[in-house]
N, C-alpha and C positions, 0 to 999 in steps of 0.2 A: 556786500551781498554774496552769499555762498554760490560757488559755481556748480554747474551740473556734474563736473568731474568729481567735486568734493562730496556731493551728495551720493554719487554712485560708489565711491570708495567707502563711505560711511555705511552704505547698505551692504556691501560685500563684507565688511568687517562685522557688522551685526549678524548677518546670516551665517558667517563662519563661526561666530561665537555661539549661536544657537545650535549649529550642527555639532560642534565639538562637545558642547555641554550635554547634548542629547546622547552622544556616543559614550561619553564618560558615565553618565547615569545608566545607560543601558548595559554597560560592561559591569558596573557595579552590582546591579540587581539580577544579572543573569548567571544562572548556574552553568558551568562549563560542560557538564554532562547531564544527560536526562535523568530525572528522578521518576522512576516507574513505580507507581502505587498500584498494588493489587489487593483487594479485600479478601479476607480468609474465605468468605463464601464463593469467590471466583476461582479458587484453587482446586475446586471439586466439581464433578458433574453427576447428575442423576443417572445411575445405571438402571436402564428401563427394565432389565430382566430380573435384577435382585432387588430393585427398589432402594438401593443403599446409595450413599454419597461416596463416590470413589475419587481418589486424587488424580489430577491431570499430571502427566509426565512432564519433562522439561526439555526444551530445545538443546540444553547442554548435556543430555543423555545420549548415548549411541542411538543411531536410527534403528527402527525395527519394522518399518514398512517401506514400500516403493514410493508411495505419493500421499502427501497430506494436502487437502483442499480446505482453504480457510474461506468461509463466506461471512463477511460482516453484514449485519442485518439490523437496520433500525426501523421499526414500525413496518415490517415487510410482510404482514400475514397474508396479503393478497398476492404479491408477486413471487413469493418464496416457493409455493407449491410447484408451479410449472418449471421453475429453475431446478429444483431438487429432483423432480421427475426425470428431466432430461439428463441431468448429471448421474443420477443413480443408474438409470437404464444403460448409459454408456459404460460406466465403471463396472457395473455387475457383469456385463459381457466380458469385459477383459479379465475379471476376476476368475473366470472359468479356466483360463490358460495359466493360472498361477500368480496373476498380478495382485498385489496386496495394496489396499488404500484405506483412508479414513477421510471422513468430512467432519469439520469442526464449524458448526453454525454459531457465530458469535453475536448474541443479541446485545445490542449496544444501548442498554437502558431502555428497551422498547416498552411502551405502555399499551400496546395492542395485544394481539394473540400470537405475536411471532414465536414466543417460546413454546406455546402450546402446539403450534403447527409443526415446529421442528422436533418436538419431543415425540410427536406421533410417528414421525419417520424413524426416530431412534428406537421406538418399540418394535418396529418391523425390520430394521437393519442395524446389526450390532456394530457396523462400521461408521455410524454417525454418533456423534457427541454434541451436546448443547452446552456452550459456555455463556452463562447469563451475567452480564455486567450489572452491578448494582445501580450505576448511574451512567449517563451518556458521556462517552470519552471523545467521540469523533471517529471517523472511519479509520484514520491512521492508528488511533489508540486501540480500536477494536481488532484490527488486523495484527497489531504487535502482540496483543495477549493471546490471540489464536495461534500465531507462529510460535510464541514461547511455550505453547502447550502441545506442539506438533511432534509426530514420531517419524515423519517421512524422510527418505533420502533426498527427494525433491519436495518443495513446497510451492503450491499454486494458490495464489489468492484471486477469487472470482466474485464478481458483484451478485448480489442476491436477485437483481432484476432479471437475470438470464438474457441480457442483451447480446452477449457473445455466444456463438454456437459452441457447445462444450467440446464437441469432437475435434475443434480446432487445436486442442491440446496436443494433437499429433504433430502439428506444424511447429509448435514450440519445442516439443521433444526432439525433433530432428535437428532444430537449430542447437539445442543444448548438447546433443550428442557431437555435433560438428565442433563445438567449442571445447568440451572437455575430453573428447576422444573416446568416450565409452557410452554404451547403452545402459541406462540405470536399471533396467529390468534384469540385466545379466551381471552388472558390476556395480551394484548399489553402493557398496562401501566407498569405492574409488570416487564415484560421482558425488556422494555426500561430503567428501573431504575436499573437493575441488571448489573453485569460485567461478560463478557465472550468473548472469541475469538475462532472462529472455522476456522481452515485453511484447504483448499483443499490441496491435496498432490499427487505428482507424484512419490514419493519414491518407490512405489510397481513396477514402470515401469523401474527402473534403471537396473536391471539385463538384461531385454530385450534390453534396449538401449546400454548397454555395448558392445555388439557384433557389433553394427553399427558404433561405434565411433572410431576415430583414437586414438593411444597411447597419442598424445599430447593433444587432447580434454579430454580424460580421466584423465591425470594428472591435467589439469586445473580444472576439475569438482571436483576431490577428494581433491585437494589443497584448493579450495574454501570452501568445506564442512568442512574441518579440521579447516580453520580459523573460520568459524562461530561457530563451537563447542568450539574452544579453547578460543575465545575472547568474544562471545557475547551471543549465544543462545544454550542451551543444552536441548535435549529431543524432538526437532523438526527436522525431517529428511529433509524435504523440506520447506525452509523458502520463496522461490522465487515464488511459484505457485501463479498466479494472480487471485485467487478465494477465498476471505476470508470474513467471516461473523462476524459482531461485533454488540453487543447491542449498543443502542444509548449512554448510559452513557460511555461505554468503548471507542466508537469512540470519543466522546467529550474529554475524558481524554488524550487519546493517541495521537490524532492529534494536540491537544493543545501543547503537550510537544515535538512533533517530530521536529527534526533539519534537517535530511537528506532529500533531495528533488529528488534525482536521484535513480539509480537501487537499491542501497542498503537500501532503506527506509523500506522495509519489515523487515529486520534484526533488525533495530533500534526499529521498532514498537514492534516486539516480545521481544526484550530486556527490553523495558519500561514495557510491560505487565508482564514479569516474576518478574521484580524488584518491581512492585507495587502489586504483588500477585493476578494478574487478571487470572482466570483459562483460560487454553488454551488446545484445543484438535486438533488432526491432522486426517483428514478423506480422504481416498483414493478416487480420482475422475477419471473419464474417460477423457483422454487427448490425442489429436492428434496434431502433429507438423503442423503448418500452414505456408506456404511460405511467405516471406516478413518480417521476424523478424528484429527489429531494434537493436537487440543484436549482436554485433560483437564479437565472442568468446574470442579472446585474449584481445583486448583493453577494452571491457566492463567488462570482468572479472578482469582485471588489475585494473581498476577503482574502482570496487567493493572491491577488496582486499585492496586498499588504504583507501577506506571509512570505511572498517571494523576496520582496525588499528587505525584510527583516532576516530571512535566511542568509542572504547575500551579506548584509551588514554585520550580523553577529559573527559569521565566520570570517569576514574581512578584518574586523577589529580584535579578533581572538577571544571573543566572549564564549563562543562555542568552540570546543576542541575535539578533534577526532584522532590525534596521533596516539599510537600504541593501543587503540581499541582492538585491532585485529588480534593481539595476542591475549587479550583478557578472556578468561574462562575457557581457553583452548586446551 
């Protein structure tokens, strides 16, 4: 008769074989560097004044503005208007003192009126451009293509729902100045060439939100935070807040190396930053939950949990590589 110890050893051998086989297959089928595809139609934008198609610039060109704001939008024709109203009102006031900016709304394969809504603003403001993706890429993919079309010394990506108070940008700017040692409105070139990431954070609101959430949602939230801490990013309490400010050099480096194009892209972005010793700070921002979120708590967090595990495993086994990325295209 086979003993319990023998069965246990056989089980360990079998699971080890399955795990090793999975890692080998994953390594073989994985491209070590991301393959970024961009349709020719996505390389231009409609100039509202000339009604011509003009070519987007490149993140690898020298900066020509103080700030680029990237707004990923998937079927956001309802929530985009109040967000852009607040954003433009704030930035137009600063423009009067010589501040230069642009907004790039990236429609991520939207099938509603997102493009039409954004294009109306482009007709009124020459500081706004619309990047229309021919198919849905995921939030990370949309942000990446927006960043790769940006002209700013600093680059901010902000969610289309307007959940974060846009004037909180000033808090992120102060932290950025502390890191790089310069004010980007006065020394834009030096800031563009520096490395830093400043993350807006809702971590200070968690205690207040805990009382409003069900036990199931609390378990999912804390489980996700634990996986982030255990597998990828430590020292950042809120990796998912869609309000992050990067120097041009850091945006160039990180989005060139980024693989994940959906919800968990923020985690990989910060993992890359920590691996490459790019300074990161986390700053509390004002945040209000806006109806119409595309995140379905259980399934979206399940997908993010899967992506976290695969991020960790692919870098761990060497299927994804980031060495020498810093020097590319510099």
